[in-house]
C-alpha positions, 0 to 999 in steps of 0.5 A, spaced: 727 151 393 731 156 387 738 153 383 743 154 386 748 158 383 755 155 381 761 158 384 768 158 384 771 150 384 777 154 389 776 156 396 778 156 404 774 152 408 776 151 415 783 154 414 784 149 408 784 150 401 779 146 397 780 145 390 775 142 386 773 136 390 770 129 389 767 127 396 760 124 395 756 125 401 751 118 400 746 120 406 744 126 408 737 130 409 738 136 406 731 137 404 729 137 412 726 143 415 733 144 419 736 147 413 729 152 411 732 158 413 739 158 410 738 152 404 743 156 399 748 157 404 748 150 406 749 148 399 755 152 397 758 151 404 758 143 401 761 145 395 766 149 398 769 143 402 769 138 396 762 135 396 761 134 388 754 130 390 749 128 395 745 123 395 738 123 398 735 118 402 727 117 402 723 117 409 715 117 407 710 120 404 710 128 408 716 129 406 716 126 399 715 133 395 721 137 399 726 132 397 724 132 390 724 140 390 731 139 392 733 135 386 730 139 382 732 144 385 740 141 385 741 136 378 747 133 378 749 135 385 742 132 389 740 125 388 734 122 391 731 115 393 725 113 394 722 108 400 719 108 406 724 108 412 722 103 417 720 109 425 715 111 420 712 104 419 706 104 423 697 103 423 698 106 415 704 103 414 700 099 407 698 106 405 706 108 406 708 102 402 703 103 397 705 111 396 713 107 394 711 103 389 705 108 386 712 114 385 717 109 383 716 110 376 715 119 376 723 119 376 729 116 376 732 113 383 738 112 386 736 108 390 731 104 394 732 107 400 732 108 407 729 102 408 730 097 414 730 095 420 729 100 428 727 096 433 730 102 438 724 105 439 719 101 438 718 094 437 709 095 436 711 093 429 715 088 429 712 084 423 710 090 419 717 092 419 719 086 416 714 086 411 715 093 409 723 091 409 722 084 405 717 087 399 722 093 399 729 089 398 724 085 392 722 092 389 730 093 389 732 087 386 726 088 380 728 095 378 737 093 379 737 098 385 741 099 391 738 099 397 740 103 403 739 100 408 737 102 416 739 097 421 739 100 429 737 094 434 736 089 429 742 085 426 738 079 426 732 081 424 735 084 417 740 078 416 733 074 416 729 079 411 735 078 407 735 070 407 727 071 406 729 075 399 733 071 397 735 074 391 741 079 389 743 085 392 747 091 392 747 097 397 750 100 403 748 099 411 748 106 412 751 108 419 755 102 420 758 101 427 759 094 428 764 089 429 769 087 424 765 081 424 758 084 424 762 087 417 763 080 414 756 077 415 755 084 411 759 082 405 756 075 405 749 077 405 750 081 398 754 086 395 754 091 400 758 097 402 758 100 409 757 107 411 761 111 416 759 116 418 761 122 425 759 117 429 767 115 427 769 121 430 767 120 437 771 119 443 773 111 444 768 109 437 768 102 437 768 102 430 774 105 429 777 098 431 773 094 425 775 100 421 782 098 421 781 091 417 776 094 413 777 095 406 777 103 404 773 100 398 767 097 402 767 105 404 762 110 404 762 116 406 756 120 409 753 125 414 746 123 415 745 130 416 742 133 419 743 128 424 750 124 428 754 131 427 761 130 428 767 132 433 768 139 433 761 140 431 758 135 435 752 137 438 749 142 433 746 141 427 750 136 421 751 139 414 754 135 408 759 139 408 762 136 414 762 130 411 770 132 410 771 130 418 769 123 417 774 123 410 780 125 415 779 121 421 777 115 416 785 117 413 787 117 420 785 110 423 787 107 416 793 111 415 792 113 408 792 121 406 786 124 405 786 124 397 786 117 397 779 116 401 777 122 397 778 118 390 776 111 393 770 113 397 767 117 391 769 111 385 765 106 390 759 111 390 760 112 383 760 103 383 754 102 386 750 108 385 751 110 378 749 117 377 750 118 370 745 116 368 740 118 373 743 126 371 737 130 366 
């Protein structure tokens, strides 16, 4: 991927004037095939929308090279994590987990992730998902890295694994859509944030009620692009630029201005991922 040329900080985005901008999209798959045809334009739109950094979670060995190429093409903007996604735990899970171990020393990663458990699609590899998750939690602890946790219909299993590892952990529960009570359990399990994405903009999104009580300091912005596109673009391909709609919605829920959401969530992301030590 060609390096992206810097451009003017002042630009128009959806009728607004954006000067600079410091939002961090803490979960975006911009290396995905979905962006192959217009990658440079997607990155440019993100910058114009006020996004200053993107965290790219790993999935498995098949997309690893594309993710690394993206990070190399966008130094100081796109930061890579490494991990085995729970939906990719199947018959070759040992080889995929070994791939994570083998490539850990290749570069500086900002996190171990995307890891966790997903019992929505299948329970066929339940025990293997637990083993892979626990192993990667331990790796994160040993390397002093945060974790990016994917939890879908596996809340109890997630907490079981965290208890089993029994080490101080830090990270983010990606795509959080749970209750305030679940948030409290997350906070009691470690130094964790909740990642809020496009779902919060959906009509009757239950997570909006929880966000009324969740401190802004514990919230990170994310898109999960190209998935979970926020309103008003729901149903289309998601982009990191659309994280602005997530921040707008959070500001409305919390009764604060946009700049407050931008600053506090950015400070939290900087604290968690420690980007400065990963900038070439």
